[in-house]
Biopython code that builds the backbone (N, CA, C, O; Angstrom):
import numpy as np
from Bio.PDB.StructureBuilder import StructureBuilder

atoms = [
    (1, "MET", "N", (-72.806, 187.109, 60.737)),
    (1, "MET", "CA", (-73.826, 188.085, 60.434)),
    (1, "MET", "C", (-73.343, 189.468, 60.877)),
    (1, "MET", "O", (-72.880, 189.636, 62.006)),
    (2, "ASP", "N", (-73.449, 190.427, 60.011)),
    (2, "ASP", "CA", (-73.060, 191.788, 60.349)),
    (2, "ASP", "C", (-74.130, 192.440, 61.213)),
    (2, "ASP", "O", (-75.315, 192.127, 61.096)),
    (3, "THR", "N", (-73.707, 193.331, 62.064)),
    (3, "THR", "CA", (-74.646, 194.083, 62.885)),
    (3, "THR", "C", (-74.591, 195.546, 62.477)),
    (3, "THR", "O", (-73.666, 195.987, 61.795)),
    (4, "ARG", "N", (-75.579, 196.267, 62.900)),
    (4, "ARG", "CA", (-75.685, 197.681, 62.555)),
    (4, "ARG", "C", (-75.422, 198.520, 63.796)),
    (4, "ARG", "O", (-75.918, 198.213, 64.880)),
    (5, "ILE", "N", (-74.643, 199.575, 63.633)),
    (5, "ILE", "CA", (-74.370, 200.514, 64.712)),
    (5, "ILE", "C", (-74.966, 201.855, 64.312)),
    (5, "ILE", "O", (-74.737, 202.333, 63.201)),
    (6, "GLN", "N", (-75.719, 202.455, 65.202)),
    (6, "GLN", "CA", (-76.308, 203.767, 64.935)),
    (6, "GLN", "C", (-75.909, 204.726, 66.034)),
    (6, "GLN", "O", (-75.861, 204.356, 67.208)),
    (7, "PHE", "N", (-75.626, 205.951, 65.656)),
    (7, "PHE", "CA", (-75.376, 206.992, 66.638)),
    (7, "PHE", "C", (-75.755, 208.319, 66.011)),
    (7, "PHE", "O", (-75.903, 208.416, 64.793)),
    (8, "ARG", "N", (-75.908, 209.320, 66.824)),
    (8, "ARG", "CA", (-76.352, 210.625, 66.347)),
    (8, "ARG", "C", (-75.274, 211.678, 66.542)),
    (8, "ARG", "O", (-74.594, 211.729, 67.567)),
    (9, "VAL", "N", (-75.142, 212.520, 65.511)),
    (9, "VAL", "CA", (-74.285, 213.706, 65.581)),
    (9, "VAL", "C", (-75.066, 214.835, 64.920)),
    (9, "VAL", "O", (-76.028, 214.590, 64.192)),
    (10, "ASP", "N", (-74.651, 216.057, 65.174)),
    (10, "ASP", "CA", (-75.366, 217.166, 64.555)),
    (10, "ASP", "C", (-75.061, 217.204, 63.053)),
    (10, "ASP", "O", (-74.082, 216.617, 62.593)),
    (11, "LYS", "N", (-75.917, 217.905, 62.296)),
    (11, "LYS", "CA", (-75.819, 217.927, 60.837)),
    (11, "LYS", "C", (-74.490, 218.468, 60.341)),
    (11, "LYS", "O", (-73.929, 217.952, 59.374)),
    (12, "GLU", "N", (-73.982, 219.503, 60.996)),
    (12, "GLU", "CA", (-72.717, 220.106, 60.561)),
    (12, "GLU", "C", (-71.550, 219.135, 60.738)),
    (12, "GLU", "O", (-70.669, 219.049, 59.883)),
    (13, "THR", "N", (-71.554, 218.417, 61.840)),
    (13, "THR", "CA", (-70.500, 217.420, 62.074)),
    (13, "THR", "C", (-70.554, 216.339, 61.003)),
    (13, "THR", "O", (-69.523, 215.933, 60.467)),
    (14, "LYS", "N", (-71.755, 215.880, 60.697)),
    (14, "LYS", "CA", (-71.908, 214.853, 59.667)),
    (14, "LYS", "C", (-71.443, 215.395, 58.314)),
    (14, "LYS", "O", (-70.729, 214.709, 57.583)),
    (15, "ARG", "N", (-71.840, 216.609, 57.984)),
    (15, "ARG", "CA", (-71.469, 217.202, 56.697)),
    (15, "ARG", "C", (-69.954, 217.315, 56.556)),
    (15, "ARG", "O", (-69.389, 216.953, 55.523)),
    (16, "LEU", "N", (-69.310, 217.813, 57.591)),
    (16, "LEU", "CA", (-67.856, 217.969, 57.550)),
    (16, "LEU", "C", (-67.148, 216.607, 57.474)),
    (16, "LEU", "O", (-66.164, 216.449, 56.752)),
    (17, "ALA", "N", (-67.654, 215.652, 58.214)),
    (17, "ALA", "CA", (-67.064, 214.310, 58.186)),
    (17, "ALA", "C", (-67.225, 213.686, 56.799)),
    (17, "ALA", "O", (-66.304, 213.043, 56.296)),
    (18, "GLN", "N", (-68.388, 213.874, 56.184)),
    (18, "GLN", "CA", (-68.598, 213.359, 54.829)),
    (18, "GLN", "C", (-67.655, 214.017, 53.833)),
    (18, "GLN", "O", (-67.089, 213.343, 52.972)),
    (19, "LEU", "N", (-67.483, 215.327, 53.947)),
    (19, "LEU", "CA", (-66.554, 216.023, 53.059)),
    (19, "LEU", "C", (-65.138, 215.457, 53.201)),
    (19, "LEU", "O", (-64.447, 215.238, 52.206)),
    (20, "MET", "N", (-64.723, 215.229, 54.425)),
    (20, "MET", "CA", (-63.385, 214.707, 54.664)),
    (20, "MET", "C", (-63.225, 213.306, 54.073)),
    (20, "MET", "O", (-62.243, 213.026, 53.385)),
    (21, "THR", "N", (-64.183, 212.437, 54.342)),
    (21, "THR", "CA", (-64.050, 211.068, 53.834)),
    (21, "THR", "C", (-64.146, 211.024, 52.316)),
    (21, "THR", "O", (-63.449, 210.238, 51.675)),
    (22, "GLU", "N", (-65.003, 211.862, 51.732)),
    (22, "GLU", "CA", (-65.104, 211.910, 50.271)),
    (22, "GLU", "C", (-63.794, 212.387, 49.649)),
    (22, "GLU", "O", (-63.401, 211.914, 48.583)),
    (23, "SER", "N", (-63.120, 213.322, 50.315)),
    (23, "SER", "CA", (-61.844, 213.806, 49.788)),
    (23, "SER", "C", (-60.779, 212.709, 49.835)),
    (23, "SER", "O", (-59.764, 212.787, 49.143)),
    (24, "GLN", "N", (-61.022, 211.695, 50.652)),
    (24, "GLN", "CA", (-60.099, 210.567, 50.770)),
    (24, "GLN", "C", (-60.536, 209.376, 49.917)),
    (24, "GLN", "O", (-59.910, 208.317, 49.934)),
    (25, "GLY", "N", (-61.622, 209.574, 49.173)),
    (25, "GLY", "CA", (-62.106, 208.512, 48.296)),
    (25, "GLY", "C", (-62.824, 207.387, 49.009)),
    (25, "GLY", "O", (-62.818, 206.247, 48.544)),
    (26, "ARG", "N", (-63.432, 207.695, 50.118)),
    (26, "ARG", "CA", (-64.193, 206.684, 50.842)),
    (26, "ARG", "C", (-65.451, 207.311, 51.415)),
    (26, "ARG", "O", (-65.641, 208.525, 51.338)),
    (27, "THR", "N", (-66.305, 206.485, 51.987)),
    (27, "THR", "CA", (-67.558, 206.980, 52.544)),
    (27, "THR", "C", (-67.419, 207.160, 54.048)),
    (27, "THR", "O", (-66.496, 206.636, 54.671)),
    (28, "LEU", "N", (-68.347, 207.907, 54.612)),
    (28, "LEU", "CA", (-68.385, 208.070, 56.061)),
    (28, "LEU", "C", (-68.617, 206.715, 56.723)),
    (28, "LEU", "O", (-68.051, 206.425, 57.777)),
    (29, "SER", "N", (-69.434, 205.908, 56.112)),
    (29, "SER", "CA", (-69.681, 204.567, 56.637)),
    (29, "SER", "C", (-68.388, 203.746, 56.655)),
    (29, "SER", "O", (-68.114, 203.029, 57.617)),
    (30, "ASP", "N", (-67.590, 203.859, 55.573)),
    (30, "ASP", "CA", (-66.298, 203.155, 55.527)),
    (30, "ASP", "C", (-65.401, 203.611, 56.672)),
    (30, "ASP", "O", (-64.775, 202.790, 57.343)),
    (31, "ALA", "N", (-65.340, 204.921, 56.893)),
    (31, "ALA", "CA", (-64.487, 205.468, 57.949)),
    (31, "ALA", "C", (-64.948, 204.989, 59.327)),
    (31, "ALA", "O", (-64.123, 204.628, 60.166)),
    (32, "CYS", "N", (-66.238, 204.983, 59.559)),
    (32, "CYS", "CA", (-66.767, 204.517, 60.840)),
    (32, "CYS", "C", (-66.475, 203.033, 61.029)),
    (32, "CYS", "O", (-66.125, 202.600, 62.127)),
    (33, "ARG", "N", (-66.618, 202.258, 59.963)),
    (33, "ARG", "CA", (-66.336, 200.828, 60.016)),
    (33, "ARG", "C", (-64.856, 200.602, 60.344)),
    (33, "ARG", "O", (-64.531, 199.776, 61.197)),
    (34, "GLU", "N", (-63.958, 201.333, 59.669)),
    (34, "GLU", "CA", (-62.522, 201.197, 59.922)),
    (34, "GLU", "C", (-62.184, 201.554, 61.365)),
    (34, "GLU", "O", (-61.387, 200.872, 62.010)),
    (35, "LEU", "N", (-62.788, 202.615, 61.861)),
    (35, "LEU", "CA", (-62.558, 203.006, 63.252)),
    (35, "LEU", "C", (-63.019, 201.907, 64.203)),
    (35, "LEU", "O", (-62.308, 201.563, 65.148)),
    (36, "THR", "N", (-64.192, 201.362, 63.958)),
    (36, "THR", "CA", (-64.743, 200.325, 64.818)),
    (36, "THR", "C", (-63.880, 199.069, 64.784)),
    (36, "THR", "O", (-63.623, 198.466, 65.825)),
    (37, "VAL", "N", (-63.434, 198.673, 63.604)),
    (37, "VAL", "CA", (-62.576, 197.497, 63.473)),
    (37, "VAL", "C", (-61.248, 197.749, 64.199)),
    (37, "VAL", "O", (-60.726, 196.856, 64.866)),
    (38, "GLY", "N", (-60.708, 198.950, 64.069)),
    (38, "GLY", "CA", (-59.468, 199.299, 64.754)),
    (38, "GLY", "C", (-59.621, 199.263, 66.271)),
    (38, "GLY", "O", (-58.749, 198.761, 66.980)),
    (39, "LEU", "N", (-60.726, 199.796, 66.759)),
    (39, "LEU", "CA", (-60.986, 199.762, 68.201)),
    (39, "LEU", "C", (-61.100, 198.329, 68.704)),
    (39, "LEU", "O", (-60.583, 197.994, 69.770)),
    (40, "ALA", "N", (-61.778, 197.489, 67.935)),
    (40, "ALA", "CA", (-61.926, 196.077, 68.316)),
    (40, "ALA", "C", (-60.563, 195.389, 68.349)),
    (40, "ALA", "O", (-60.298, 194.592, 69.249)),
    (41, "GLU", "N", (-59.702, 195.685, 67.387)),
    (41, "GLU", "CA", (-58.368, 195.080, 67.352)),
    (41, "GLU", "C", (-57.543, 195.527, 68.560)),
    (41, "GLU", "O", (-56.834, 194.718, 69.159)),
    (42, "GLU", "N", (-57.631, 196.803, 68.918)),
    (42, "GLU", "CA", (-56.931, 197.290, 70.110)),
    (42, "GLU", "C", (-57.422, 196.562, 71.356)),
    (42, "GLU", "O", (-56.630, 196.219, 72.235)),
    (43, "GLN", "N", (-58.732, 196.328, 71.430)),
    (43, "GLN", "CA", (-59.298, 195.626, 72.584)),
    (43, "GLN", "C", (-58.817, 194.182, 72.617)),
    (43, "GLN", "O", (-58.513, 193.654, 73.687)),
    (44, "ARG", "N", (-58.746, 193.530, 71.442)),
    (44, "ARG", "CA", (-58.233, 192.157, 71.386)),
    (44, "ARG", "C", (-56.799, 192.098, 71.918)),
    (44, "ARG", "O", (-56.456, 191.215, 72.704)),
    (45, "LYS", "N", (-55.973, 193.041, 71.482)),
    (45, "LYS", "CA", (-54.581, 193.079, 71.939)),
    (45, "LYS", "C", (-54.515, 193.302, 73.444)),
    (45, "LYS", "O", (-53.724, 192.662, 74.137)),
    (46, "SER", "N", (-55.337, 194.197, 73.942)),
    (46, "SER", "CA", (-55.363, 194.478, 75.377)),
    (46, "SER", "C", (-55.774, 193.236, 76.155)),
    (46, "SER", "O", (-55.161, 192.903, 77.169)),
    (47, "MET", "N", (-56.805, 192.555, 75.686)),
    (47, "MET", "CA", (-57.275, 191.358, 76.373)),
    (47, "MET", "C", (-56.218, 190.260, 76.341)),
    (47, "MET", "O", (-56.033, 189.545, 77.326)),
    (48, "THR", "N", (-55.531, 190.126, 75.220)),
    (48, "THR", "CA", (-54.470, 189.127, 75.094)),
    (48, "THR", "C", (-53.350, 189.439, 76.069)),
    (48, "THR", "O", (-52.823, 188.540, 76.724)),
    (49, "HIS", "N", (-52.982, 190.717, 76.170)),
    (49, "HIS", "CA", (-51.922, 191.109, 77.104)),
    (49, "HIS", "C", (-52.334, 190.851, 78.546)),
    (49, "HIS", "O", (-51.535, 190.348, 79.337)),
    (50, "VAL", "N", (-53.556, 191.184, 78.893)),
    (50, "VAL", "CA", (-54.034, 190.971, 80.263)),
    (50, "VAL", "C", (-54.010, 189.477, 80.585)),
    (50, "VAL", "O", (-53.625, 189.088, 81.687)),
    (51, "LEU", "N", (-54.417, 188.642, 79.632)),
    (51, "LEU", "CA", (-54.390, 187.193, 79.841)),
    (51, "LEU", "C", (-52.953, 186.721, 80.062)),
    (51, "LEU", "O", (-52.686, 185.954, 80.987)),
    (52, "TRP", "N", (-52.020, 187.180, 79.207)),
    (52, "TRP", "CA", (-50.619, 186.799, 79.343)),
    (52, "TRP", "C", (-50.076, 187.239, 80.703)),
    (52, "TRP", "O", (-49.408, 186.466, 81.389)),
    (53, "LEU", "N", (-50.365, 188.479, 81.086)),
    (53, "LEU", "CA", (-49.869, 189.009, 82.355)),
    (53, "LEU", "C", (-50.431, 188.210, 83.534)),
    (53, "LEU", "O", (-49.704, 187.910, 84.481)),
    (54, "THR", "N", (-51.698, 187.872, 83.481)),
    (54, "THR", "CA", (-52.323, 187.069, 84.538)),
    (54, "THR", "C", (-51.635, 185.718, 84.655)),
    (54, "THR", "O", (-51.383, 185.236, 85.760)),
    (55, "GLU", "N", (-51.329, 185.104, 83.502)),
    (55, "GLU", "CA", (-50.628, 183.811, 83.510)),
    (55, "GLU", "C", (-49.243, 183.951, 84.138)),
    (55, "GLU", "O", (-48.818, 183.083, 84.900)),
    (56, "GLN", "N", (-48.538, 185.038, 83.822)),
    (56, "GLN", "CA", (-47.201, 185.254, 84.379)),
    (56, "GLN", "C", (-47.255, 185.440, 85.891)),
    (56, "GLN", "O", (-46.431, 184.889, 86.620)),
    (57, "VAL", "N", (-48.226, 186.216, 86.357)),
    (57, "VAL", "CA", (-48.365, 186.451, 87.798)),
    (57, "VAL", "C", (-48.720, 185.147, 88.504)),
    (57, "VAL", "O", (-48.158, 184.834, 89.553)),
    (58, "ASN", "N", (-49.646, 184.391, 87.934)),
    (58, "ASN", "CA", (-50.025, 183.110, 88.538)),
    (58, "ASN", "C", (-48.851, 182.143, 88.579)),
    (58, "ASN", "O", (-48.673, 181.422, 89.561)),
    (59, "ALA", "N", (-48.045, 182.123, 87.510)),
    (59, "ALA", "CA", (-46.865, 181.253, 87.480)),
    (59, "ALA", "C", (-45.865, 181.670, 88.558)),
    (59, "ALA", "O", (-45.242, 180.820, 89.194)),
    (60, "ALA", "N", (-45.717, 182.965, 88.759)),
    (60, "ALA", "CA", (-44.799, 183.449, 89.794)),
    (60, "ALA", "C", (-45.284, 183.041, 91.179)),
    (60, "ALA", "O", (-44.488, 182.624, 92.021)),
    (61, "PHE", "N", (-46.577, 183.158, 91.415)),
    (61, "PHE", "CA", (-47.109, 182.747, 92.717)),
    (61, "PHE", "C", (-47.003, 181.234, 92.902)),
    (61, "PHE", "O", (-46.738, 180.765, 94.009)),
    (62, "ASP", "N", (-47.206, 180.467, 91.832)),
    (62, "ASP", "CA", (-47.043, 179.008, 91.911)),
    (62, "ASP", "C", (-45.605, 178.659, 92.279)),
    (62, "ASP", "O", (-45.357, 177.774, 93.098)),
    (63, "LYS", "N", (-44.658, 179.372, 91.656)),
    (63, "LYS", "CA", (-43.241, 179.148, 91.946)),
    (63, "LYS", "C", (-42.941, 179.491, 93.407)),
    (63, "LYS", "O", (-42.210, 178.771, 94.087)),
    (64, "LEU", "N", (-43.510, 180.593, 93.875)),
    (64, "LEU", "CA", (-43.328, 180.993, 95.271)),
    (64, "LEU", "C", (-43.910, 179.947, 96.213)),
    (64, "LEU", "O", (-43.269, 179.550, 97.186)),
    (65, "ASP", "N", (-45.138, 179.500, 95.916)),
    (65, "ASP", "CA", (-45.812, 178.517, 96.770)),
    (65, "ASP", "C", (-45.072, 177.186, 96.813)),
    (65, "ASP", "O", (-45.102, 176.490, 97.827)),
    (66, "SER", "N", (-44.404, 176.830, 95.711)),
    (66, "SER", "CA", (-43.693, 175.547, 95.658)),
    (66, "SER", "C", (-42.292, 175.638, 96.254)),
    (66, "SER", "O", (-41.592, 174.630, 96.350)),
    (67, "GLY", "N", (-41.880, 176.838, 96.656)),
    (67, "GLY", "CA", (-40.565, 177.009, 97.250)),
    (67, "GLY", "C", (-39.442, 177.107, 96.232)),
    (67, "GLY", "O", (-38.272, 177.042, 96.609)),
    (68, "LYS", "N", (-39.762, 177.262, 94.953)),
    (68, "LYS", "CA", (-38.749, 177.331, 93.905)),
    (68, "LYS", "C", (-38.375, 178.763, 93.535)),
    (68, "LYS", "O", (-37.592, 178.982, 92.611)),
    (69, "ALA", "N", (-38.925, 179.726, 94.244)),
    (69, "ALA", "CA", (-38.636, 181.128, 93.935)),
    (69, "ALA", "C", (-37.222, 181.472, 94.389)),
    (69, "ALA", "O", (-36.744, 180.983, 95.412)),
    (70, "ASN", "N", (-36.566, 182.320, 93.611)),
    (70, "ASN", "CA", (-35.209, 182.756, 93.921)),
    (70, "ASN", "C", (-35.246, 184.259, 94.140)),
    (70, "ASN", "O", (-35.493, 185.021, 93.205)),
    (71, "PHE", "N", (-35.002, 184.686, 95.372)),
    (71, "PHE", "CA", (-35.058, 186.103, 95.692)),
    (71, "PHE", "C", (-33.677, 186.725, 95.571)),
    (71, "PHE", "O", (-32.675, 186.117, 95.946)),
    (72, "ILE", "N", (-33.634, 187.937, 95.044)),
    (72, "ILE", "CA", (-32.395, 188.676, 94.862)),
    (72, "ILE", "C", (-32.514, 189.972, 95.653)),
    (72, "ILE", "O", (-33.537, 190.655, 95.595)),
    (73, "GLU", "N", (-31.471, 190.301, 96.383)),
    (73, "GLU", "CA", (-31.452, 191.550, 97.137)),
    (73, "GLU", "C", (-31.570, 192.734, 96.175)),
    (73, "GLU", "O", (-31.168, 192.654, 95.014)),
    (74, "HIS", "N", (-32.122, 193.817, 96.679)),
    (74, "HIS", "CA", (-32.369, 194.999, 95.848)),
    (74, "HIS", "C", (-31.099, 195.502, 95.165)),
    (74, "HIS", "O", (-31.102, 195.755, 93.961)),
    (75, "ASN", "N", (-30.039, 195.645, 95.911)),
    (75, "ASN", "CA", (-28.792, 196.157, 95.326)),
    (75, "ASN", "C", (-28.245, 195.218, 94.256)),
    (75, "ASN", "O", (-27.753, 195.670, 93.222)),
    (76, "GLU", "N", (-28.330, 193.920, 94.502)),
    (76, "GLU", "CA", (-27.856, 192.947, 93.509)),
    (76, "GLU", "C", (-28.728, 193.010, 92.251)),
    (76, "GLU", "O", (-28.219, 192.900, 91.136)),
    (77, "ALA", "N", (-30.022, 193.186, 92.428)),
    (77, "ALA", "CA", (-30.926, 193.310, 91.276)),
    (77, "ALA", "C", (-30.574, 194.546, 90.451)),
    (77, "ALA", "O", (-30.575, 194.496, 89.221)),
    (78, "LYS", "N", (-30.276, 195.649, 91.126)),
    (78, "LYS", "CA", (-29.875, 196.874, 90.423)),
    (78, "LYS", "C", (-28.601, 196.646, 89.619)),
    (78, "LYS", "O", (-28.499, 197.100, 88.480)),
    (79, "ILE", "N", (-27.628, 195.948, 90.202)),
    (79, "ILE", "CA", (-26.365, 195.661, 89.513)),
    (79, "ILE", "C", (-26.607, 194.788, 88.287)),
    (79, "ILE", "O", (-26.072, 195.053, 87.210)),
    (80, "GLN", "N", (-27.414, 193.747, 88.458)),
    (80, "GLN", "CA", (-27.720, 192.857, 87.329)),
    (80, "GLN", "C", (-28.451, 193.599, 86.212)),
    (80, "GLN", "O", (-28.164, 193.401, 85.031)),
    (81, "MET", "N", (-29.392, 194.450, 86.595)),
    (81, "MET", "CA", (-30.154, 195.193, 85.590)),
    (81, "MET", "C", (-29.246, 196.154, 84.835)),
    (81, "MET", "O", (-29.362, 196.289, 83.617)),
    (82, "GLU", "N", (-28.356, 196.813, 85.539)),
    (82, "GLU", "CA", (-27.431, 197.742, 84.884)),
    (82, "GLU", "C", (-26.516, 196.986, 83.913)),
    (82, "GLU", "O", (-26.218, 197.483, 82.826)),
    (83, "ALA", "N", (-26.078, 195.803, 84.298)),
    (83, "ALA", "CA", (-25.235, 194.986, 83.410)),
    (83, "ALA", "C", (-26.007, 194.593, 82.150)),
    (83, "ALA", "O", (-25.449, 194.601, 81.053)),
    (84, "ARG", "N", (-27.271, 194.253, 82.302)),
    (84, "ARG", "CA", (-28.099, 193.904, 81.138)),
    (84, "ARG", "C", (-28.280, 195.107, 80.214)),
    (84, "ARG", "O", (-28.212, 194.975, 78.993)),
    (85, "LYS", "N", (-28.508, 196.267, 80.798)),
    (85, "LYS", "CA", (-28.678, 197.485, 79.993)),
    (85, "LYS", "C", (-27.414, 197.789, 79.203)),
    (85, "LYS", "O", (-27.481, 198.141, 78.026)),
    (86, "ILE", "N", (-26.254, 197.652, 79.856)),
    (86, "ILE", "CA", (-24.981, 197.899, 79.170)),
    (86, "ILE", "C", (-24.804, 196.925, 78.020)),
    (86, "ILE", "O", (-24.377, 197.312, 76.932)),
    (87, "LYS", "N", (-25.128, 195.675, 78.256)),
    (87, "LYS", "CA", (-25.005, 194.650, 77.205)),
    (87, "LYS", "C", (-25.900, 194.989, 76.016)),
    (87, "LYS", "O", (-25.480, 194.851, 74.867)),
    (88, "ILE", "N", (-27.120, 195.427, 76.281)),
    (88, "ILE", "CA", (-28.057, 195.789, 75.209)),
    (88, "ILE", "C", (-27.551, 197.014, 74.465)),
    (88, "ILE", "O", (-27.574, 197.044, 73.235)),
    (89, "ARG", "N", (-27.097, 198.022, 75.195)),
    (89, "ARG", "CA", (-26.574, 199.232, 74.550)),
    (89, "ARG", "C", (-25.361, 198.922, 73.671)),
    (89, "ARG", "O", (-25.206, 199.504, 72.598)),
    (90, "ASN", "N", (-24.514, 198.019, 74.121)),
    (90, "ASN", "CA", (-23.314, 197.659, 73.361)),
    (90, "ASN", "C", (-23.647, 196.913, 72.076)),
    (90, "ASN", "O", (-22.867, 196.951, 71.124)),
    (91, "ARG", "N", (-24.781, 196.241, 72.030)),
    (91, "ARG", "CA", (-25.209, 195.562, 70.795)),
    (91, "ARG", "C", (-25.477, 196.569, 69.687)),
    (91, "ARG", "O", (-25.233, 196.289, 68.513)),
    (92, "ASP", "N", (-25.978, 197.738, 70.060)),
    (92, "ASP", "CA", (-26.280, 198.774, 69.065)),
    (92, "ASP", "C", (-25.017, 199.339, 68.438)),
    (92, "ASP", "O", (-25.048, 199.821, 67.306)),
    (93, "ILE", "N", (-23.903, 199.283, 69.165)),
    (93, "ILE", "CA", (-22.643, 199.841, 68.679)),
    (93, "ILE", "C", (-22.036, 198.945, 67.605)),
    (93, "ILE", "O", (-21.447, 199.444, 66.647)),
    (94, "ILE", "N", (-22.167, 197.662, 67.748)),
    (94, "ILE", "CA", (-21.521, 196.706, 66.841)),
    (94, "ILE", "C", (-22.173, 196.703, 65.484)),
    (94, "ILE", "O", (-21.753, 195.956, 64.600)),
]
sb = StructureBuilder()
sb.init_structure("model")
sb.init_model(0)
sb.init_chain("A")
sb.init_seg("    ")
for serial, (resi, resn, name, xyz) in enumerate(atoms, 1):
    if name == "N":
        sb.init_residue(resn, " ", resi, " ")
    sb.init_atom(name, np.array(xyz, "f"), 0.0, 1.0, " ", f" {name:<3s}", serial, name[0])
structure = sb.get_structure()
């Protein structure tokens, strides 16, 4: 079931918005609907990312709690990261 969204803007804002949407071959209602659908899609993506990130953090803590975590010294991590960056950059050259 579709729902209705209502909001208020001044007459000049509405008039200008209608002119713009009409010049694009659509209605102000169409533009508002597209904006709302786009906002909802962005929120879905954000929620999906937050869920994924939460799962990753929980998995890391589970690994830590089980004693299976592997810690790397800061300098060694920097060296490994730099090696990965070089490898990625070199892929672009080939």
